[in-house]
C-alpha positions, 0 to 999 in steps of 0.5 A: 390771115391778111388784113389791111392796115386801116382795119387794125385797131390802135395798139396792134402790131402786124407784119407787112405781107404785101404792099398794094400801091396804085401808083409807082410813086406811092410805092417808092415813097412808102418804101423810103419811109420804111414800109417794106415786106417783112417790116413790123408796123404798129397802129398808134392812133386812128382819127375819126371819120376816116381821118389819117392813121398814125403808125410806127414802122420798125422801131423809130419811124412814125408816119401819119398817112391817109387810110386809102394809102 
């Protein structure tokens, strides 16, 4: 079952199955932060009103990102 990262509830963990980046630069930036197919991600927090997501990639990297990214 595939779901978007923005749909996961805080505290839930998932494995990246695909990355749908609209721009090549965004894809490179996400990969540099550790977002790679097969990597574990955990949603730590979600801001209100479609604000940013706070996620952990792997064991140590934490990233705040806009939901549409």
